[in-house]
N, C-alpha and C positions, 0 to 999 in steps of 0.2 A: 303557533300566530305568530311566527316572528315577522320579521320586514328585513326587505331584499331594497338596492338601491345600487344603480351601476351608472358611470357617464364615462362617453367621448368623445373626445372634442377637442379645441385648441388651447383649453387653460386648464390649472391646477384642479387635476382629476380628484385628489383626495378631499379637499374642500369639498367640491360639490355633493363628495359623497358622506363625508362627516356631519354636513349639514343637515343633508336627507335623512342620514340616522338619525338626529336628534328630533326632527317632527316624524320620526316613526316610532319614538324608543316606548311609546304608547301599547307597543306589537308584544312589547317584549325586551327583559332587562335584566336577563341573567349572564350577558356576556355579548361582545361587540367584539368586530373585526374589518378589517380594512387588506386588499390583494389590491398591487399595484403595479407593473411591468415600469423597469426603470433602468435605462443602461442593457436593454433585452434582459433580462433579469426578473424573476419573478419574488417580489416581495409580498410579504404579509406579518401584517401585525395585528396581536391577538391579546383578545383580556377578558377574565373572570370579571365582574359585575356590572358595574351600570356604564354607560357611555362615558362617563366623566374619566374613567380608568383608562378605555381607549383613546380620548384625546390626547393624555397626560402623554400615552408612550409617543403618538406621534408627533407632539412638541417636544417629545428626547430625542426622536430619530425619525424625523421628515420624510414622506416621499414625493419624491416630483416627478409628475408621469400626466400622460392624456390620456387615461384610461385607467379607469379600478370597477373594482365592486365591494360592497359592502355588506352588513348585517347585524342586526340587532336579535339575540335570540330569547326565546321562549321556549326553556327545553322540555322534549319532547323523549330524547333516546339518549342517554347520558346525563349526568348530572352537572351544574352548572361549572364551568374550570376552563382554565384557560385551553390543555389540549381538547376540548369537546367545543368551542367557540368554532364560529364558522368565519373565513372563509374556509379549504381542507383544498387540499394542495398534495395531488398526487401527481410524479413522474413532471410531464408539462402541465399538469390543466391544474385550475381553481375551480373549485363549485360554490355558489350559495345556495343555499334551498330553504323555503319553505312549505312545509306538509308534510305530511307521514308516506314511507314507502312500507309494502305491508309486506312485499316477500323478499324483508331486508335482511333476516335469518337466512332466511335459504340459498341467498345469492354470497353471504359473507363467509360460510361454510364452504361453499364450491368454493371459492378463490381463496380463501385461506389453505385449505388441501390444493389447491393447486401453484401455493407459494407466494401469495400475496402478502403484505403484512399490513397491519393496520394499526392505527396510531393513535386513534379516539374511538367514542362506546358509537358514533350518533351513524344514524343511517343515511346521513347525506353525506359521508367518505364515501359509501359504499356510488353513489353517481361518479365521483369521480374519479372510483379504479375502472367501473364500467364505462366511461369515456377514455380512459386515459390506455384503456386495453384496445380502443379500435385503430386498424389499421389505414381506415378511410386518410385519402388527401384530405379535405377541409373540417374547419371546427365544425362546422353546420354538420355535414355527414357525420364527423365523428359524435357528436349529440344525439343526432338522429338515431343512426346505430346504437350505442348506449343507451338510450331511453326505451328503446325495443324490448330488453328483458327486464325494466322494472313496472313493478304495478303500484298503484297507489297516486295518489296526490302529491304535486309537486308546482311550486314554480319555480325555477332556476335560472343563473345566469354564471354562465361559461367564460373563462379568459384563457388564454392558451402563449405563453413563451413564442412557440413557434408564429404565430398571428397577431402580432401585441395591438395593433390599432382596432380590434374587432372584439364585441361581444355578443356572446349568443344568448337566448332566451327563450324559454319551453315553458307552457302552461297546460296544467291537467287539474281541473277540479280546487286550484288555489289561485288568490286574485295576482294579475302583475298587469301595470299601468306604464306603457310607452308616452313618451315625450320630444316634440322634436326640434331644437333651439338652434337659435344663428350662430351660434359656437361648436355644436354638436348637437347629440344626441343622450336623450340619460330614460331609464326606467326604476321603477318602483313599483312594492307591494300594494302600496296606497296614493293615494293624490294631494295629502299633505306635502310629501317630498319634491315634488314638482311644481306645486304653484309659486314661490318666487321668480321661477324661471319662464313657463309657460303657461298659459291658460287652456293651451290644447294640446288634448290630449287622446290616446290611442288606448283602448280597455282591450284588453285580447281576449278570444272567449276559445273554449274548450278546443287541446288537441290542433293549437299552430306555435310556431316560432317567428321568430325574430331575429334577424341580424343589426347591429348597430353598430356603425363606423362614419366615420370621416364623411361620409358620401350621405352621410341619414339616414332610414330607419326602411329595410325591406323585410316587409313579412308573409308567410309561407303555410305551407300544410305541415303536417308532419310528415307527408309525403315526397313535401319537397315541392308541391305545385304553389308559385304565384298567389298571392292574396294582394286585393283592394282593400282597401281600409280608408274611411275618411275620421279627421279627428273629431271631436266634441269639445263645445267650447265651456270653460267650468267656470263660473260666476261666484264660486263661494270666500268666502274671507278664509284666510288661516286656519285661526280659530271652529268654525265651521268644519273644515277641512278636516279637522281631527278627529270630529265626529262625522266622518262621512257623510255632511251635510245635515245629520241630526240637531235637533237643540240640545239635547243632553245624549251622555255614556249610555244613560239607563235605555232610553230610546233607540239607538244602534244597534246596544246588547242583544234587545228583543227580537233585531229583524238580521241579527245576525245568526240568531239560534236554528234555523235550519241547516246552516253551515258546519254548526258548535257539533249537532245532532249526528250529522253525518261523518264529522271525523272523528268522532267516539264511535260508532259500528263498523267504519273502516275498517278492513281486515279480521274483524271480529265474528262476523258468519258467514259458513262456509258456501260452497256454492248453491246447492241443493238444497240451503236452507234449512237446514233436517238438522242442523247442531250447531253449536256456538264455537270457538276457537281461541280458546283462553288457557293457563297454565295449565299444565294437566298435573302438578302436583299441587297446587292451587284446591283445582276441583276433586281429586284423591285424597286428600290431608279432612275437606270439607266432610264428604262423604263417612272418613270416620267420624263424626262429629254426631251427640244425638239430640243438639238443638242450636239455636244459634239465635246470641244477642248481638242487634244491631242499635247502637248509639251515636251520638252525634247533638248539636247545638244549631236552635234557631230553624229556618231553613231546610239544612242540611236533615234534621230532625224530621220534619213532613218529608222528606225523600226515603228515610228511612220506615215511615210509616208505610207508604207504597210497597217498598221491598218487602216489610213484614210479610203482607198478602198476598204478592207475586210469589213467596218463596213457599208457604204455605199451600197454595194451588199448585202449583208448577214441582215441585220438589216432595210435598210432602212429610214437611218436618218442623216442627212444632219451632216456634218465634218468639222473643219478645225486643221491644222498644222501647229503652231507656236515656231519660235527660244525660248525655254526659256528668253536669255540673253535679245531677244528684247520685250517678251510678259510685263512685267508689263511696261515699257516706253511708251506703244504705247495704254494707258486709254483704256485697251480693256472691252466691251460689255461681263461681263460674269454677270449671275446671279444664283438661285436657280434651273434655266430651262435649266442651262449647266452644263453638268459632267465635268470638265477638268482630262484627263489621262497623268498623268506623268512619265514617262519613263526616268528611272537612274539606272545603272549597282550596284555600289557603295551605292546609295540613301545617297549621300552626296556632291550631285554638287550643288555647290552655285546659279550657274544659276536656276536650275530647285527648287532645295528651296524656294528660293526668289520669284517664277512666281507662286509655289503653297500657299504659305503665302497669295499673292495677289489676285488666286483667294475665298483665305477662307475667307479675308477680302471682297468682295464683296457679298460672300453668296453661291458662287459655292459649288456645294461637289466636294471630291477631292478622286481621285483611283488612286494610285500609283501601277506602274509594277516591281519590283527591286530584286536585287540581295541577298541584305545585310539584312538579321534579326536585327530589329530591329533598321535601320540606321534610320537618321533625318528624313527623305522625309518617310519614312514608317510610321514610330512614329506621324506626324502630318497630314496625311489621312488621311480620314473617312475609304477607304476602301484599302484592298493592297492586289494584287497578286503577290505572290516568285515566282521567275523563276526558282530558283534551280539549276543553272548552275554547282554551286562548286564555289572556288576560281579561281579569273582568274589573275594569275601573268603578263603576255604579256601584257604591255601598249595597243595595238592594241586591239582594241576584236575583238572576232571571236565568241567564241561559248553563249557571252553574248548575241549580236546582235542574233543570231539564235532562242535562247529561251527568248527572247523578243516577238518577232515576232509570235511562235506560241504562248505563252500564248496571246497577240491577236487576234488573229486567233479562240482562244478557245471562248473569249470573243465576238467575233464579232456570232459567229455561236450561243452561249449562248443567247445573247441578240436578234439575229433574231427570235430564237425559241419564245422568251417572245414577240416578234410581230407579229408574225402569217409566218416566215419561216416554209416550210414546213418539217416535219420529214425526207423524202426520199433525199431532198435537203442535211439536215442537215449532214444525215449520207455519202451520197456522198462524202463531203468534211473531215469529221470523221474517216472515216474506210481508207481514202488515206492517210490520216493524220498519221495514226498509223504504215503506212509501211514505211513512211519517213525515221528515223533512219537504217531500213535495205538499201533502197536506197541512202542517203548518202555516206553509208560504202562501194557500188559498185563506188561511183566515188571517194573515196581519192583510188583504186585499180586503178586509173591512172593519179598518181603522175607522174610518167617519161613521160607520154607524155606532159604534163603541164610545167614541167620543162625544156624538150627540148623548148617550144614554150617562154619559160621566156630568155634561151640564145638569141632567136632574139627581142627580147624587153629593153635587160639589157643595152644596147648602146644609147637607143632612148631619144631624149630631153624633151620629152610631148607626153600625149596621150589621148584622146579623149574616153569615155564610153560612148555609147546610149544605149536604152532603152525608152520603151512606156510602159504602162499600169503598170504591177505588176513589168516589169524588169526597170519602171525608179529607182525607189529606191535600184535595185539591182547596176545598171550603177553608181547612186551615191556614193554607198558603196565602187564598186570594184576601183572607180578613190582613193576614201580616203584611202585606205590599201595602193595600191602603194603611195600614197605621204607620209602617216605616216611613212614607215618603208624604203623605197627606197631614199628616199628624191627626187625620180622623180617628175617634174611634170604631172599632170593628172586631168582631168575635167571631171567631169559627165554629162550629158544634155538628155533632152526627143530628143530624136531621130526626130519626125520632126520639133524639132526647130534649127535642125543643119543648114539649110541654110539660117536661121537668125540671120546670125555671123556666127557661129564658122568654119563654110566649109572656111573660110577665112586664115583660119590655114593649112591646109590641103596639104600635097605637098608629093613629093616621098619618099615613105618610113616609114611615120608617120604612129605609131599602131593604129589601130581604133579598140578597143572592141564591140561587138556588142551584145547586149543581145535579141537571137530570138529564143524562142521556139517556137514549134505549138501553134498557137490561132489564134482568130480572129484579130491580129495583125499582125499577121507573114508575110504578105504581103505587108504591108507598111514596117516595117521593111528592110526587104529584098528591097525594093527599093531603102529607105534610103544607103544600103549598095553599091547598086549600086550608087549612089552618088559620093559615099566616092572612087569606083574600078573609074571610069572615071578621078579623079585627084590622079590616081596612090597610094593610102592609103594603109598601111598593115592590111590587114583585119583577124581580130582575130573572130572568131564564137562562142560563146556560143547556142549551139543549140539542139534539143529534139533526142533524140537516133533514130534512122530509117530515120534519117532526109540526103537525098543522095543528094538532090538539092540543100541545103546550099553551097557545097564543090565544085560546082560551080561557085559562086561568094564570094567565103572566101579563101583566103589564108592560116587560119589553122581553124577546126574545133574542137574545145573542146564537148565532147556531154554529157548528163544529160539526166535521165530518164523523159519521157513524165509524164505530170501530168496535175491535176486541175490548172486552174489559178492562185488560190489562193496559194497554195503551190507551186510556182514557185520561190519566195523568199529564200524559204529553200534550196533550191535542188542546184540554179544558180550559188550564190555567194559562194558555195565549190571551185568550179575553180578558181574564182576571188581570194582568199585568199590563195591560194597555189600557182597562177599565181605574185601574191605579194610576198609572201614569198620569191620565190626561187629567180625572180628578186632582190629582198634584199640583198640574201643571197648571190647573184653571185656575187653585188655590195660592198659585207663584210660590212656592216653596223651593226651597234650595233643592231639588231631585238625586243629584249626584251624591253630594254630601250631606244628607237629612242632621240635623238636629241630634246630639248627644251618642252617635250613632261610628261606628267605625269599619272597616271594612275586613281588617280580621282580629279577634280577641283574643289578645295572648295574655292578658290577664285573668285572673282568678275575680 
């Protein structure tokens, strides 16, 4: 989730671009760079680290130009470094890019074989090469021809020394916003970069291109057909704009989950959805192991619980889940036959890092599932699967959890296929998994109903979250979210264990959140709800669309689309995130920075 900015006009372009990048630094802070055409020659300034490093470089070596593009990076391909920083210059063409190119390795190998030399590890440099190779006359035609070879998600801005007063942009599955100024035209990944200069913006749609030059902005389809598009007026304050109009980063990140999940899945499911596309060496090594141990802390530990059930169901391999903070202290039985899977959003969690070091000391191969490229856990693991969730600013994890679960499901299906899982069963899961981003969008439209339920929970002293099977980790995660940001006590429990203690806490009005989608355990969860109702608890059910029976036993029902059992956590978690958010908002707590918590726990 990188940030890109561009300007063409009569003023100092580098100043506009640098200011825009400052307003987008929340989108990525691994590196930053600017390209500008000065005296007919392309000039590039790139620096690893936060934007401050680029600003220092520009102070030492200023750029004077009336056109420029810039980038702030959240690394996906290639570690954070000066060489991997954008923009990428190849021949006369320079490119900045936000997105993921799926056929990157295939095209790169083809180009290396033909004699092209690559200077970085990024997928973006590939885009520079395919455009530079085009013999078309205009820059927009070269961009169009180059992108015809590319599969994946992209928002790009392109400049050429041969046409110094022009920027060409194109969009597919990554955001891109245009703004017309009195002094020229601008582009950016997000609205905040444009707000100081214009409130009238054009939000580009899929498969569109545009040319920005001194005459203004011209839009067209990828086929070159002109497009007429009216601008829309944005009334956000600059602070609101950073959050895309949302009150809190957490709220924004909840609503980013369809996009984040799409990025996680992109390029990892084959065309007929009968198998996954993952590291062949990883899958081979996993098949050589007789057991799997998953380890993590906090929300990531909950994703591991989902992963265990999926791996046992899909791959028929024995799995354990261990808290990373406990693993290294209990003399674990680990060796070369146990695959250790470590899960962490930041890749810097101290306990998880210590756990994988102990695992490696004992000879176990380690697979890490992390969000941050080149993080410590990623570097010290034998294999890595990145979640591609993008930066998560809110301390309480939302999209990181969802994408971790998705990666674990992909790995479970992939390992299952290597161990004999029938392709039809794999296809049942993978085809439905592809639809989940759209299903989540449907759930998010129910926010007002969820807010109404939050009003009924806001004064509660304690809540109990219940689930069975795949609903149990969801119950744990839902309770954790409520605790983290509202400061209300909540506990997640396996529903069948309620009568072994927690039922003593139930009295009139106590909120009970029950995860009860349709499936083999539905009747058992409903039976547990009846036990709660007999003690006058206030029941909030998370149920499958079309389930009218549940209304007879629950006080409130929040519906999610019916789904394959493995996918329940991806859907049922969404209303619980919003429920926790709205309870916290009604209570007036600091949602993005809850007391006593930190985003990345880097000390024991």
